[in-house]
C-alpha positions as CSV (number, residue, x, y, z in Angstrom):
1,M,26.6,-31.7,-84.1
2,C,24.6,-29.3,-82.1
3,T,21.5,-29.7,-84.0
4,D,21.6,-33.6,-83.2
5,L,21.2,-32.7,-79.5
6,I,18.3,-30.4,-79.7
7,P,15.4,-33.1,-80.5
8,M,16.9,-35.2,-77.8
9,A,16.8,-32.6,-75.3
10,A,13.2,-31.8,-76.2
11,S,12.0,-35.5,-75.8
12,V,13.6,-35.7,-72.3
13,S,11.8,-32.6,-71.3
14,V,8.6,-34.0,-72.3
15,S,9.2,-37.3,-70.5
16,I,10.1,-35.7,-67.3
17,N,6.8,-33.5,-67.7
18,S,4.6,-36.7,-68.2
19,Q,6.2,-38.6,-65.5
20,L,5.5,-35.5,-63.1
21,L,1.9,-35.7,-64.2
22,I,1.4,-39.3,-63.8
23,A,2.9,-38.9,-60.3
24,L,0.6,-36.2,-59.5
25,C,-2.5,-38.0,-60.8
26,S,-1.6,-40.8,-58.8
27,L,-1.2,-39.0,-55.5
28,F,-4.4,-37.1,-56.2
29,A,-6.4,-40.4,-57.0
30,G,-4.9,-41.9,-53.8
31,I,-6.2,-39.3,-51.6
32,A,-9.5,-39.0,-53.3
33,I,-10.1,-42.7,-52.9
34,F,-9.4,-42.6,-49.2
35,V,-11.8,-39.6,-49.0
36,K,-14.7,-40.9,-51.0
37,P,-14.4,-44.6,-52.0
38,R,-17.3,-44.4,-54.2
39,L,-15.2,-42.4,-56.6
40,L,-12.9,-45.3,-57.2
41,S,-14.3,-46.3,-60.7
42,Y,-14.2,-42.6,-62.0
43,I,-10.8,-42.0,-60.7
44,V,-9.5,-45.3,-62.2
45,G,-11.2,-44.4,-65.4
46,G,-9.7,-41.1,-65.5
47,Y,-6.3,-42.1,-64.7
48,L,-6.3,-44.6,-67.4
49,I,-7.4,-42.0,-70.0
50,V,-4.6,-39.7,-68.8
51,V,-2.0,-42.4,-69.1
52,G,-3.1,-43.7,-72.3
53,A,-3.3,-39.9,-73.9
54,L,0.2,-39.4,-72.5
55,G,1.5,-42.6,-74.0
56,L,0.0,-41.7,-77.5
57,L,1.5,-38.3,-77.4
58,S,4.9,-39.4,-76.7
59,H,4.9,-41.6,-79.8
60,L,3.9,-38.6,-82.0
């Protein structure tokens, strides 16, 4: 019974870490857009790449 809980706990930990990373990326992107509006396309592109990579990693 204890072995059933270990994979579940590991997946919850990864989920929390990816949510934290997404939140930090969003915060950084928002601040950078206010400081340098020309960076908007690069920030959005980078954000989409990070979110897509995290989404793919969560399904492996």
